[in-house]
C-alpha positions as a Markdown table, in Angstrom:
| # | Residue | x | y | z |
|---|---|---|---|---|
| 1 | Met | 149.1 | -99.8 | -51.5 |
| 2 | Ile | 152.5 | -98.1 | -51.4 |
| 3 | Phe | 153.6 | -100.0 | -48.3 |
| 4 | Leu | 153.0 | -103.3 | -50.1 |
| 5 | Ala | 155.4 | -102.3 | -52.8 |
| 6 | Glu | 158.2 | -102.8 | -50.3 |
| 7 | Phe | 157.4 | -106.5 | -50.1 |
| 8 | Lys | 158.5 | -109.3 | -52.5 |
| 9 | Val | 156.8 | -112.7 | -52.0 |
| 10 | Ile | 159.1 | -115.6 | -52.7 |
| 11 | Phe | 157.6 | -119.1 | -53.1 |
| 12 | Val | 160.0 | -121.9 | -52.1 |
| 13 | Glu | 159.5 | -125.1 | -53.9 |
| 14 | Thr | 155.8 | -124.8 | -54.4 |
| 15 | Glu | 154.5 | -128.4 | -55.0 |
| 16 | Tyr | 151.0 | -128.1 | -56.5 |
| 17 | Asp | 149.9 | -126.4 | -59.8 |
| 18 | Leu | 146.6 | -125.4 | -58.2 |
| 19 | Asn | 148.4 | -123.4 | -55.5 |
| 20 | Leu | 150.7 | -121.8 | -58.0 |
| 21 | Gly | 147.6 | -120.5 | -59.9 |
| 22 | Tyr | 145.8 | -119.3 | -56.9 |
| 23 | Ala | 148.9 | -117.6 | -55.6 |
| 24 | Ala | 149.3 | -115.6 | -58.8 |
| 25 | Arg | 145.6 | -114.6 | -58.5 |
| 26 | Ile | 146.1 | -113.3 | -54.9 |
| 27 | Leu | 149.3 | -111.5 | -55.8 |
| 28 | Ser | 147.3 | -109.7 | -58.6 |
| 29 | Asn | 144.5 | -108.9 | -56.1 |
| 30 | Phe | 146.9 | -107.0 | -54.0 |
| 31 | Gly | 148.7 | -105.2 | -56.8 |
| 32 | Gln | 151.9 | -107.1 | -56.7 |
| 33 | Lys | 154.0 | -106.7 | -59.8 |
| 34 | Glu | 156.0 | -109.9 | -59.9 |
| 35 | Met | 155.9 | -113.5 | -58.9 |
| 36 | Val | 159.1 | -115.1 | -57.7 |
| 37 | Leu | 159.7 | -118.8 | -57.5 |
| 38 | Val | 162.6 | -120.8 | -56.0 |
| 39 | Asn | 163.0 | -124.3 | -57.5 |
| 40 | Pro | 159.2 | -124.8 | -58.0 |
| 41 | Lys | 158.0 | -128.4 | -58.3 |
| 42 | Ala | 154.6 | -127.2 | -59.6 |
| 43 | Lys | 154.2 | -126.4 | -63.3 |
| 44 | Thr | 152.4 | -123.5 | -65.0 |
| 45 | Ser | 150.0 | -126.1 | -66.4 |
| 46 | Phe | 146.5 | -125.6 | -67.7 |
| 47 | Glu | 145.2 | -126.1 | -64.2 |
| 48 | Ala | 147.5 | -123.5 | -62.8 |
| 49 | Gln | 146.5 | -121.0 | -65.5 |
| 50 | Lys | 142.8 | -121.7 | -65.0 |
| 51 | Phe | 142.9 | -120.7 | -61.4 |
| 52 | Ala | 145.3 | -117.8 | -61.9 |
| 53 | Lys | 142.4 | -115.8 | -63.5 |
| 54 | His | 143.5 | -112.1 | -63.8 |
| 55 | Gly | 146.9 | -113.1 | -62.3 |
| 56 | Leu | 147.8 | -115.1 | -65.5 |
| 57 | Asn | 150.4 | -112.6 | -66.7 |
| 58 | Leu | 152.2 | -112.8 | -63.3 |
| 59 | Leu | 152.1 | -116.6 | -63.5 |
| 60 | Leu | 153.5 | -116.8 | -67.0 |
| 61 | Ser | 156.2 | -114.2 | -66.4 |
| 62 | Ala | 157.2 | -115.6 | -63.0 |
| 63 | Lys | 160.9 | -115.2 | -62.2 |
| 64 | Arg | 162.7 | -118.4 | -61.3 |
| 65 | Phe | 165.8 | -118.8 | -59.1 |
| 66 | Ser | 167.8 | -121.7 | -57.8 |
| 67 | Ser | 168.2 | -120.3 | -54.2 |
| 68 | Ile | 166.6 | -118.0 | -51.7 |
| 69 | Gly | 169.7 | -115.9 | -51.5 |
| 70 | Glu | 169.6 | -115.2 | -55.3 |
| 71 | Ala | 165.9 | -114.5 | -55.2 |
| 72 | Ala | 166.2 | -112.1 | -52.3 |
| 73 | Lys | 169.5 | -110.4 | -53.2 |
| 74 | Asp | 167.7 | -107.0 | -53.8 |
| 75 | Cys | 166.0 | -107.1 | -50.4 |
| 76 | Asp | 167.1 | -105.8 | -47.0 |
| 77 | Phe | 165.2 | -108.1 | -44.7 |
| 78 | Ile | 164.0 | -111.7 | -45.1 |
| 79 | Val | 160.8 | -112.8 | -43.5 |
| 80 | Gly | 160.0 | -116.4 | -42.8 |
| 81 | Thr | 156.5 | -117.7 | -42.3 |
| 82 | Ser | 155.5 | -120.7 | -40.2 |
| 83 | Gly | 152.4 | -122.2 | -38.6 |
| 84 | Ile | 154.6 | -123.8 | -35.9 |
| 85 | Leu | 155.5 | -121.6 | -33.0 |
| 86 | Ile | 158.3 | -123.6 | -31.4 |
| 87 | Arg | 160.1 | -126.4 | -33.2 |
| 88 | Ser | 162.6 | -127.2 | -30.4 |
| 89 | Arg | 164.1 | -125.7 | -27.3 |
| 90 | Ser | 167.4 | -125.4 | -28.9 |
| 91 | Thr | 166.0 | -123.2 | -31.7 |
| 92 | Leu | 166.5 | -119.5 | -31.2 |
| 93 | Arg | 163.2 | -118.3 | -32.4 |
| 94 | Ala | 160.7 | -115.6 | -31.3 |
| 95 | Pro | 157.8 | -115.9 | -33.7 |
| 96 | Val | 156.0 | -112.6 | -34.2 |
| 97 | Pro | 152.2 | -112.5 | -34.8 |
| 98 | Leu | 151.5 | -111.2 | -38.3 |
| 99 | Arg | 149.7 | -108.1 | -37.2 |
| 100 | Asn | 152.5 | -107.1 | -34.8 |
| 101 | Phe | 155.0 | -107.6 | -37.6 |
| 102 | Ala | 153.0 | -105.5 | -40.0 |
| 103 | Glu | 153.0 | -102.6 | -37.5 |
| 104 | Ser | 156.7 | -102.8 | -36.9 |
| 105 | Ala | 157.7 | -103.3 | -40.5 |
| 106 | Lys | 156.3 | -100.0 | -41.6 |
| 107 | Lys | 158.7 | -98.3 | -39.1 |
| 108 | Lys | 161.7 | -99.8 | -41.0 |
| 109 | Arg | 163.4 | -98.6 | -44.1 |
| 110 | Gly | 164.1 | -101.2 | -46.8 |
| 111 | Lys | 162.6 | -103.9 | -48.9 |
| 112 | Phe | 161.3 | -107.2 | -47.4 |
| 113 | Ala | 161.4 | -110.7 | -48.9 |
| 114 | Val | 158.5 | -112.8 | -47.6 |
| 115 | Leu | 159.2 | -116.5 | -47.9 |
| 116 | Val | 156.3 | -118.9 | -48.4 |
| 117 | Gly | 157.4 | -122.4 | -47.8 |
| 118 | Arg | 156.5 | -125.8 | -49.2 |
| 119 | Glu | 152.9 | -127.1 | -48.8 |
| 120 | Gly | 154.1 | -130.3 | -47.0 |
| 121 | Thr | 157.0 | -129.2 | -44.9 |
| 122 | Gly | 157.2 | -125.5 | -44.9 |
| 123 | Leu | 160.6 | -123.9 | -44.6 |
| 124 | Thr | 163.6 | -125.9 | -43.4 |
| 125 | Ala | 165.6 | -125.1 | -40.3 |
| 126 | Glu | 168.5 | -123.9 | -42.4 |
| 127 | Glu | 166.2 | -121.6 | -44.4 |
| 128 | Leu | 164.7 | -120.2 | -41.2 |
| 129 | Lys | 168.2 | -119.3 | -40.0 |
| 130 | Ile | 168.7 | -116.8 | -42.7 |
| 131 | Cys | 165.5 | -115.0 | -41.8 |
| 132 | Asp | 165.5 | -111.7 | -40.0 |
| 133 | Phe | 161.9 | -112.3 | -38.8 |
| 134 | Leu | 159.7 | -115.3 | -38.3 |
| 135 | Val | 156.0 | -114.5 | -38.7 |
| 136 | Thr | 153.1 | -116.6 | -37.7 |
| 137 | Ile | 149.3 | -116.3 | -38.2 |
| 138 | Pro | 147.5 | -117.0 | -34.9 |
| 139 | Val | 144.5 | -119.3 | -35.5 |
| 140 | Gly | 141.8 | -120.2 | -32.9 |
| 141 | Gly | 141.4 | -123.8 | -33.8 |
| 142 | Gly | 143.6 | -126.8 | -32.8 |
| 143 | Tyr | 145.3 | -127.1 | -36.2 |
| 144 | Pro | 147.6 | -124.1 | -36.9 |
| 145 | Ile | 148.8 | -125.0 | -40.5 |
| 146 | Leu | 147.1 | -123.0 | -43.3 |
| 147 | Asn | 147.2 | -123.7 | -47.0 |
| 148 | Ile | 149.9 | -121.5 | -48.5 |
| 149 | Thr | 147.4 | -119.5 | -50.6 |
| 150 | His | 145.2 | -118.8 | -47.6 |
| 151 | Ala | 148.2 | -117.7 | -45.6 |
| 152 | Leu | 149.3 | -115.5 | -48.5 |
| 153 | Ala | 146.0 | -113.7 | -48.7 |
| 154 | Ile | 146.0 | -113.1 | -44.9 |
| 155 | Ile | 149.6 | -111.8 | -45.0 |
| 156 | Leu | 149.0 | -109.4 | -47.8 |
| 157 | Tyr | 145.8 | -108.2 | -46.3 |
| 158 | Glu | 147.4 | -107.4 | -43.0 |
| 159 | Leu | 150.3 | -105.6 | -44.7 |
| 160 | Ala | 147.9 | -103.6 | -46.8 |
| 161 | Gln | 145.9 | -102.6 | -43.7 |
| 162 | Ala | 149.0 | -101.6 | -41.8 |
| 163 | Gly | 150.0 | -99.4 | -44.7 |
| 164 | Gln | 146.7 | -97.6 | -44.8 |
| 165 | Glu | 146.7 | -96.9 | -41.1 |
| 166 | Gly | 149.7 | -94.7 | -41.1 |
| 167 | Glu | 152.8 | -93.7 | -43.0 |
| 168 | Ala | 156.1 | -95.5 | -42.3 |
| 169 | Leu | 158.6 | -93.7 | -40.2 |
| 170 | Ser | 161.6 | -92.3 | -42.1 |
| 171 | Gly | 164.6 | -90.1 | -41.6 |
| 172 | Ser | 165.4 | -91.1 | -38.0 |
| 173 | Val | 165.3 | -94.9 | -38.5 |
| 174 | Ala | 168.6 | -96.7 | -38.8 |
| 175 | Thr | 169.7 | -97.6 | -42.3 |
| 176 | Lys | 170.4 | -101.1 | -43.5 |
| 177 | Lys | 174.1 | -100.2 | -43.6 |
| 178 | Glu | 174.1 | -99.1 | -40.0 |
| 179 | Leu | 172.2 | -102.3 | -38.9 |
| 180 | Glu | 174.7 | -104.5 | -40.8 |
| 181 | Gln | 177.6 | -102.6 | -39.1 |
| 182 | Leu | 176.0 | -103.3 | -35.7 |
| 183 | Lys | 175.8 | -107.0 | -36.4 |
| 184 | Trp | 179.3 | -107.2 | -37.8 |
| 185 | Leu | 180.8 | -105.4 | -34.8 |
| 186 | Tyr | 178.9 | -107.6 | -32.4 |
| 187 | Gly | 180.2 | -110.7 | -34.3 |
| 188 | Glu | 183.8 | -109.4 | -34.0 |
| 189 | Ile | 183.4 | -109.1 | -30.3 |
| 190 | Val | 181.9 | -112.5 | -29.9 |
| 191 | Asp | 184.8 | -114.0 | -31.9 |
| 192 | Gly | 187.2 | -112.1 | -29.7 |
| 193 | Leu | 186.0 | -113.9 | -26.6 |
| 194 | Gly | 187.6 | -117.1 | -27.8 |
| 195 | Lys | 186.8 | -120.2 | -25.7 |
| 196 | Glu | 184.9 | -118.1 | -23.2 |
| 197 | Met | 182.0 | -118.1 | -25.6 |
| 198 | Arg | 180.9 | -121.7 | -26.3 |
| 199 | Asp | 178.3 | -121.2 | -28.9 |
| 200 | Lys | 179.3 | -118.2 | -31.0 |
| 201 | Gly | 176.8 | -119.0 | -33.8 |
| 202 | Lys | 173.9 | -118.9 | -31.4 |
| 203 | Ala | 175.1 | -115.6 | -29.8 |
| 204 | Lys | 175.3 | -114.0 | -33.3 |
| 205 | Leu | 172.0 | -115.3 | -34.3 |
| 206 | Ala | 170.3 | -114.0 | -31.1 |
| 207 | Phe | 171.7 | -110.5 | -31.8 |
| 208 | Lys | 170.6 | -110.7 | -35.4 |
| 209 | Arg | 167.0 | -111.5 | -34.3 |
| 210 | Leu | 167.1 | -108.7 | -31.7 |
| 211 | Val | 168.2 | -106.1 | -34.3 |
| 212 | Gly | 165.7 | -107.4 | -36.8 |
| 213 | Arg | 162.7 | -107.0 | -34.4 |
| 214 | Ala | 163.7 | -103.7 | -32.9 |
| 215 | Ile | 162.9 | -100.3 | -34.3 |
| 216 | Ile | 166.4 | -98.7 | -34.0 |
| 217 | Thr | 166.9 | -95.0 | -34.7 |
| 218 | Asp | 170.0 | -93.8 | -36.5 |
| 219 | Met | 171.2 | -92.0 | -33.3 |
| 220 | Glu | 170.8 | -95.2 | -31.3 |
| 221 | Ala | 172.6 | -97.2 | -34.0 |
| 222 | Arg | 175.5 | -94.8 | -34.1 |
| 223 | Thr | 175.8 | -94.8 | -30.3 |
| 224 | Val | 175.9 | -98.6 | -30.0 |
| 225 | Ile | 178.3 | -98.8 | -33.0 |
| 226 | Gly | 180.6 | -96.5 | -31.1 |
| 227 | Val | 180.5 | -98.6 | -28.0 |
| 228 | Leu | 181.0 | -101.9 | -29.9 |
| 229 | Ala | 183.9 | -100.4 | -31.9 |
| 230 | Lys | 185.7 | -99.4 | -28.6 |
| 231 | Ala | 185.0 | -102.8 | -27.1 |
| 232 | Gly | 186.4 | -104.5 | -30.2 |
| 233 | Lys | 189.6 | -102.4 | -30.0 |
| 234 | Lys | 190.0 | -103.4 | -26.3 |
| 235 | Leu | 189.7 | -107.1 | -27.3 |
| 236 | Gly | 192.2 | -106.6 | -30.1 |
| 237 | Arg | 189.7 | -107.4 | -32.8 |
| 238 | Leu | 189.7 | -103.9 | -34.4 |
| 239 | Lys | 192.5 | -101.4 | -35.1 |
């Protein structure tokens, strides 16, 4: 499960002890080496420990953080999970079916933080904004919301399967630094348009999502970086 080693699961404000225990067990099932919690409401109680089974050590040694940014600071990409495909027309969001995401993720270089939201409300709109991907699990019934531990098991299973079906691409894939430079240059150009661009934040977010979903080679990245740099100079944003 080498591919799975590139993923860190981060639980955001988990509410129930039972789910905390089950989650630790599932992480252990799939060979995960750490459990990461952001402001958990649940406790590592007797109930949680009882259901953790062989994941007890993960539960008891879980790392705790006060923010997603702090918990994911060693990761290159942040992946949000949601059972709701479209929250509003104004939300820039293109949810990716889990299996499609798993296939594209193995073609990227870097470490992924997978956010598992609250049992009651999931991830907030602000939390979703910081995500490079939004992943959803298609279900056949009329109710799309899964228990967080059920969703976790499905996510890790699909990622494990994708890793077994082929090696991730390397070498020619753009680095995290190149992708960050792409987004920064685009942002400078957007800012340089002044009042001509009404919603700069939405434009930057759209480009961030586009870069996140695409499989960009280093040659493609360098080519676009060159074009954006020249455009930035024309607009007076770059020297």
